[in-house]
DSSP file (Angstrom, degrees, kcal/mol; ACC not computed):
  #  RESIDUE AA STRUCTURE BP1 BP2  ACC     N-H-->O    O-->H-N    N-H-->O    O-->H-N    TCO  KAPPA ALPHA  PHI   PSI    X-CA   Y-CA   Z-CA
    1    1 A X              0   0    0      0, 0.0     2,-0.4     0, 0.0     6,-0.0   0.000 360.0 360.0 360.0 131.1   12.2   -6.2    6.6
    2    2 A X        -     0   0    0      5,-0.1     2,-0.3     4,-0.0     8,-0.0  -0.663 360.0-179.7 -82.6 126.8   11.2   -9.3    4.8
    3    3 A X        +     0   0    0     -2,-0.4     2,-0.2     4,-0.0     3,-0.2  -0.862  30.4  68.7-127.0 162.6   10.9   -8.7    1.0
    4    4 A X  S >  S-     0   0    0     -2,-0.3     3,-1.1     1,-0.1     4,-0.3  -0.604  95.3 -53.1 118.4-177.7   10.0  -11.1   -1.9
    5    5 A X  T 3  S+     0   0    0      1,-0.2     4,-0.3    -2,-0.2     3,-0.2   0.675 131.0  48.5 -69.9 -22.0    6.9  -13.0   -3.0
    6    6 A X  T 3> S+     0   0    0     -3,-0.2     4,-3.1     1,-0.2    -1,-0.2   0.457  80.5  96.2 -99.4   2.1    6.2  -14.6    0.4
    7    7 A X  H <> S+     0   0    0     -3,-1.1     4,-2.0     1,-0.2    -1,-0.2   0.896  88.4  43.7 -63.7 -45.5    6.5  -11.5    2.4
    8    8 A X  H  > S+     0   0    0     -4,-0.3     4,-2.3     2,-0.2     5,-0.2   0.893 112.3  54.7 -68.7 -41.1    2.5  -10.9    2.4
    9    9 A X  H  > S+     0   0    0     -4,-0.3     4,-2.7     1,-0.2    -2,-0.2   0.950 110.4  44.6 -57.2 -53.6    1.9  -14.6    3.1
   10   10 A X  H  X S+     0   0    0     -4,-3.1     4,-2.0     1,-0.2    -1,-0.2   0.902 112.6  49.9 -60.3 -38.3    4.1  -14.4    6.1
   11   11 A X  H  X S+     0   0    0     -4,-2.0     4,-0.8     1,-0.2    -1,-0.2   0.856 113.4  48.8 -69.7 -35.0    2.6  -11.2    7.4
   12   12 A X  H  X S+     0   0    0     -4,-2.3     4,-1.0     2,-0.2     3,-0.5   0.903 109.9  50.7 -71.0 -40.6   -0.9  -12.8    6.9
   13   13 A X  H  X S+     0   0    0     -4,-2.7     4,-2.3     1,-0.2     3,-0.4   0.887 106.7  54.6 -59.8 -41.0    0.1  -15.9    8.7
   14   14 A X  H  X S+     0   0    0     -4,-2.0     4,-2.1     1,-0.2    -1,-0.2   0.693  94.9  67.9 -74.9 -13.7    1.4  -13.8   11.6
   15   15 A X  H  X S+     0   0    0     -4,-0.8     4,-0.6    -3,-0.5    -1,-0.2   0.843 111.5  33.7 -64.9 -37.4   -1.9  -12.1   12.0
   16   16 A X  H  X S+     0   0    0     -4,-1.0     4,-0.8    -3,-0.4    -2,-0.2   0.870 121.9  46.4 -86.9 -38.9   -3.3  -15.4   13.1
   17   17 A X  H  X S+     0   0    0     -4,-2.3     4,-2.9     1,-0.2     5,-0.3   0.843 102.1  63.6 -77.0 -40.6   -0.3  -16.8   14.9
   18   18 A X  H  X S+     0   0    0     -4,-2.1     4,-1.9     1,-0.2    -1,-0.2   0.917 104.0  44.9 -55.5 -45.6    0.6  -13.7   17.0
   19   19 A X  H  X S+     0   0    0     -4,-0.6     4,-2.1    -5,-0.2    -1,-0.2   0.845 111.7  54.5 -67.8 -27.4   -2.5  -13.5   19.1
   20   20 A X  H  X S+     0   0    0     -4,-0.8     4,-2.2     2,-0.2    -2,-0.2   0.953 108.1  49.1 -66.7 -46.6   -2.3  -17.3   19.7
   21   21 A X  H  X S+     0   0    0     -4,-2.9     4,-2.6     1,-0.2    -1,-0.2   0.921 111.5  50.2 -58.4 -40.7    1.3  -16.9   21.0
   22   22 A X  H  X S+     0   0    0     -4,-1.9     4,-1.6    -5,-0.3    -1,-0.2   0.851 108.2  50.8 -68.2 -34.5    0.1  -14.1   23.2
   23   23 A X  H  X S+     0   0    0     -4,-2.1     4,-2.0     2,-0.2    -1,-0.2   0.871 110.7  51.1 -69.1 -38.7   -2.8  -16.2   24.7
   24   24 A X  H  X S+     0   0    0     -4,-2.2     4,-2.7     2,-0.2    -2,-0.2   0.934 110.6  47.9 -68.1 -43.6   -0.3  -18.9   25.4
   25   25 A X  H  X S+     0   0    0     -4,-2.6     4,-2.3     1,-0.2    -1,-0.2   0.849 108.4  54.2 -62.0 -32.8    2.0  -16.5   27.2
   26   26 A X  H  X S+     0   0    0     -4,-1.6     4,-2.4     2,-0.2    -1,-0.2   0.892 109.4  47.9 -66.0 -43.7   -0.8  -15.1   29.1
   27   27 A X  H  X S+     0   0    0     -4,-2.0     4,-2.6     2,-0.2     5,-0.3   0.971 112.4  49.1 -63.8 -51.8   -1.7  -18.7   30.3
   28   28 A X  H  X S+     0   0    0     -4,-2.7     4,-2.5     1,-0.2     5,-0.4   0.901 110.9  51.7 -59.9 -39.7    2.0  -19.3   31.2
   29   29 A X  H  X S+     0   0    0     -4,-2.3     4,-1.8     1,-0.2    -1,-0.2   0.914 111.6  45.7 -60.0 -45.4    2.0  -16.0   33.1
   30   30 A X  H  < S+     0   0    0     -4,-2.4     4,-0.4     1,-0.2    -1,-0.2   0.860 115.2  47.1 -64.3 -37.9   -1.1  -16.9   35.1
   31   31 A X  H  < S+     0   0    0     -4,-2.6    -2,-0.2    -5,-0.2    -1,-0.2   0.856 122.6  31.1 -73.9 -37.1    0.2  -20.4   35.9
   32   32 A X  H  < S+     0   0    0     -4,-2.5     2,-0.3    -5,-0.3    -3,-0.2   0.933 137.9   3.9 -96.1 -49.7    3.7  -19.5   37.0
   33   33 A X    ><  +     0   0    0     -4,-1.8     3,-1.2    -5,-0.4     5,-0.3  -0.673  60.3 171.7-138.2  84.9    3.5  -16.0   38.5
   34   34 A X  T 3  S+     0   0    0     -4,-0.4    -1,-0.1    -2,-0.3    -4,-0.1   0.765  80.7  52.4 -70.1 -22.5   -0.1  -14.7   38.7
   35   35 A X  T 3  S+     0   0    0      1,-0.1     2,-0.5    -6,-0.1    -1,-0.2   0.493 100.6  67.5 -87.9  -6.6    0.9  -11.7   40.9
   36   36 A X  S <  S-     0   0    0     -3,-1.2     2,-1.5    -7,-0.2     3,-0.2  -0.961  70.5-156.6-117.3 114.5    3.6  -10.5   38.5
   37   37 A X    >   +     0   0    0     -2,-0.5     3,-0.6     1,-0.2     4,-0.1  -0.520  36.8 146.6 -94.2  70.0    2.2   -9.3   35.1
   38   38 A X  T >>  +     0   0    0     -2,-1.5     3,-1.1    -5,-0.3     4,-0.6   0.596  54.1  82.0 -79.7  -7.6    5.5   -9.8   32.9
   39   39 A X  H 3> S+     0   0    0      1,-0.3     4,-2.1    -3,-0.2    -1,-0.2   0.641  71.8  79.8 -76.2  -9.7    3.5  -10.7   29.8
   40   40 A X  H <> S+     0   0    0     -3,-0.6     4,-1.8     1,-0.2    -1,-0.3   0.841  88.9  54.6 -62.6 -34.2    2.9   -7.0   29.1
   41   41 A X  H <> S+     0   0    0     -3,-1.1     4,-1.7     2,-0.2    -1,-0.2   0.954 109.3  42.2 -76.5 -47.2    6.4   -6.6   27.6
   42   42 A X  H  X S+     0   0    0     -4,-0.6     4,-2.6     1,-0.2    -1,-0.2   0.844 112.3  58.8 -70.0 -21.4    6.2   -9.4   25.1
   43   43 A X  H  X S+     0   0    0     -4,-2.1     4,-2.1     2,-0.2    -2,-0.2   0.874 103.9  52.3 -64.7 -37.6    2.6   -8.1   24.3
   44   44 A X  H  X S+     0   0    0     -4,-1.8     4,-2.0     2,-0.2    -1,-0.2   0.900 111.1  44.1 -63.8 -39.2    4.0   -4.8   23.4
   45   45 A X  H  X S+     0   0    0     -4,-1.7     4,-2.3     1,-0.2    -2,-0.2   0.927 116.1  48.0 -71.6 -43.6    6.5   -6.2   21.0
   46   46 A X  H  X S+     0   0    0     -4,-2.6     4,-2.0     1,-0.2    -2,-0.2   0.789 109.4  53.3 -66.2 -29.2    3.9   -8.5   19.5
   47   47 A X  H  X S+     0   0    0     -4,-2.1     4,-2.5     2,-0.2    -1,-0.2   0.901 108.8  48.3 -72.4 -42.6    1.4   -5.8   19.1
   48   48 A X  H  X S+     0   0    0     -4,-2.0     4,-2.3     2,-0.2    -2,-0.2   0.966 114.9  46.6 -59.4 -51.2    3.9   -3.5   17.2
   49   49 A X  H  X S+     0   0    0     -4,-2.3     4,-2.5     1,-0.2    -2,-0.2   0.869 109.9  53.1 -60.8 -38.1    4.7   -6.4   15.0
   50   50 A X  H  X S+     0   0    0     -4,-2.0     4,-2.5     2,-0.2    -1,-0.2   0.917 108.1  50.9 -64.3 -43.8    1.1   -7.3   14.4
   51   51 A X  H  X S+     0   0    0     -4,-2.5     4,-2.7     1,-0.2    -2,-0.2   0.905 110.8  48.5 -64.4 -40.7    0.2   -3.8   13.4
   52   52 A X  H  X S+     0   0    0     -4,-2.3     4,-1.9     2,-0.2    -1,-0.2   0.916 110.9  47.8 -54.5 -44.7    3.0   -3.8   11.0
   53   53 A X  H  X S+     0   0    0     -4,-2.5     4,-2.0     1,-0.2    -2,-0.2   0.889 111.6  53.4 -69.6 -35.4    2.1   -7.1    9.5
   54   54 A X  H  X S+     0   0    0     -4,-2.5     4,-2.9     1,-0.2     5,-0.2   0.923 107.9  50.9 -64.0 -41.4   -1.6   -5.8    9.3
   55   55 A X  H  X S+     0   0    0     -4,-2.7     4,-2.2     1,-0.2    -1,-0.2   0.916 110.3  48.3 -60.6 -40.9   -0.5   -2.7    7.4
   56   56 A X  H  X S+     0   0    0     -4,-1.9     4,-1.4     2,-0.2    -1,-0.2   0.837 113.1  46.5 -68.0 -30.9    1.4   -4.8    4.9
   57   57 A X  H  X S+     0   0    0     -4,-2.0     4,-2.9     2,-0.2    -2,-0.2   0.902 112.3  51.0 -73.6 -43.4   -1.4   -7.2    4.3
   58   58 A X  H  X S+     0   0    0     -4,-2.9     4,-2.1     1,-0.2    -2,-0.2   0.834 109.7  51.3 -68.1 -28.4   -3.9   -4.2    3.9
   59   59 A X  H  X S+     0   0    0     -4,-2.2     4,-2.1    -5,-0.2    -1,-0.2   0.922 112.3  46.3 -64.9 -43.9   -1.5   -2.5    1.4
   60   60 A X  H  X S+     0   0    0     -4,-1.4     4,-2.8     2,-0.2     5,-0.2   0.895 111.4  52.2 -62.8 -45.3   -1.4   -5.8   -0.6
   61   61 A X  H  X S+     0   0    0     -4,-2.9     4,-2.2     1,-0.2    -1,-0.2   0.907 110.7  46.3 -53.8 -48.0   -5.1   -6.1   -0.4
   62   62 A X  H  X S+     0   0    0     -4,-2.1     4,-3.1     2,-0.2     5,-0.2   0.899 111.2  53.5 -67.4 -38.6   -5.7   -2.5   -1.7
   63   63 A X  H  X S+     0   0    0     -4,-2.1     4,-2.0     1,-0.2    -2,-0.2   0.937 112.5  42.5 -62.4 -48.2   -3.2   -3.1   -4.5
   64   64 A X  H  X S+     0   0    0     -4,-2.8     4,-1.9     2,-0.2    -1,-0.2   0.844 115.0  50.8 -70.3 -33.0   -4.9   -6.2   -5.7
   65   65 A X  H  X S+     0   0    0     -4,-2.2     4,-2.3    -5,-0.2    -2,-0.2   0.921 110.7  50.0 -67.1 -43.8   -8.4   -4.6   -5.3
   66   66 A X  H  X S+     0   0    0     -4,-3.1     4,-2.3     1,-0.2    -2,-0.2   0.906 111.0  47.7 -58.2 -42.8   -7.3   -1.6   -7.3
   67   67 A X  H  X S+     0   0    0     -4,-2.0     4,-2.5     2,-0.2    -1,-0.2   0.885 111.6  49.9 -68.8 -39.4   -5.9   -3.7  -10.0
   68   68 A X  H  X S+     0   0    0     -4,-1.9     4,-2.5     2,-0.2    -1,-0.2   0.892 111.8  48.5 -66.9 -37.8   -9.1   -5.9  -10.1
   69   69 A X  H  X S+     0   0    0     -4,-2.3     4,-2.3     2,-0.2    -2,-0.2   0.925 112.6  49.6 -70.8 -38.8  -11.3   -2.6  -10.3
   70   70 A X  H  X S+     0   0    0     -4,-2.3     4,-2.7     2,-0.2     5,-0.2   0.956 112.6  46.5 -58.9 -52.1   -8.9   -1.3  -13.2
   71   71 A X  H  X S+     0   0    0     -4,-2.5     4,-2.2     1,-0.2    -2,-0.2   0.941 114.2  48.2 -64.7 -45.4   -9.2   -4.5  -15.2
   72   72 A X  H  X S+     0   0    0     -4,-2.5     4,-1.3     1,-0.2    -1,-0.2   0.840 111.6  49.5 -71.5 -30.2  -13.0   -4.6  -14.6
   73   73 A X  H  X S+     0   0    0     -4,-2.3     4,-0.6     1,-0.2    -1,-0.2   0.868 112.1  48.7 -73.6 -35.3  -13.3   -0.9  -15.7
   74   74 A X  H  < S+     0   0    0     -4,-2.7     3,-0.3     1,-0.2    -2,-0.2   0.806 108.8  52.0 -66.5 -33.5  -11.3   -1.7  -18.8
   75   75 A X  H  < S+     0   0    0     -4,-2.2    -1,-0.2    -5,-0.2    -2,-0.2   0.841 104.5  58.1 -69.8 -32.9  -13.3   -4.8  -19.8
   76   76 A X  H  <        0   0    0     -4,-1.3    -1,-0.2     1,-0.2    -2,-0.2   0.702 360.0 360.0 -73.2 -16.9  -16.5   -2.8  -19.6
   77   77 A X     <        0   0    0     -4,-0.6    -1,-0.2    -3,-0.3    -2,-0.1   0.515 360.0 360.0 -71.2 360.0  -15.4   -0.2  -22.2
């Protein structure tokens, strides 16, 4: 598991790069062996990794949003 200040940035980047890699793999699969659908196995791994990265980014967004709401509530007092 990646930790540190750039972990959320890497996870956010993967949310965009992961589907592009999957589209490229689908195109390679269709060009090389259209009757064998081998791309399902990399898609499974990329899908699991994508969900984990999505949850990491969602957690960070909720944390930042909660802090912003807390600061806003304290300023209004």
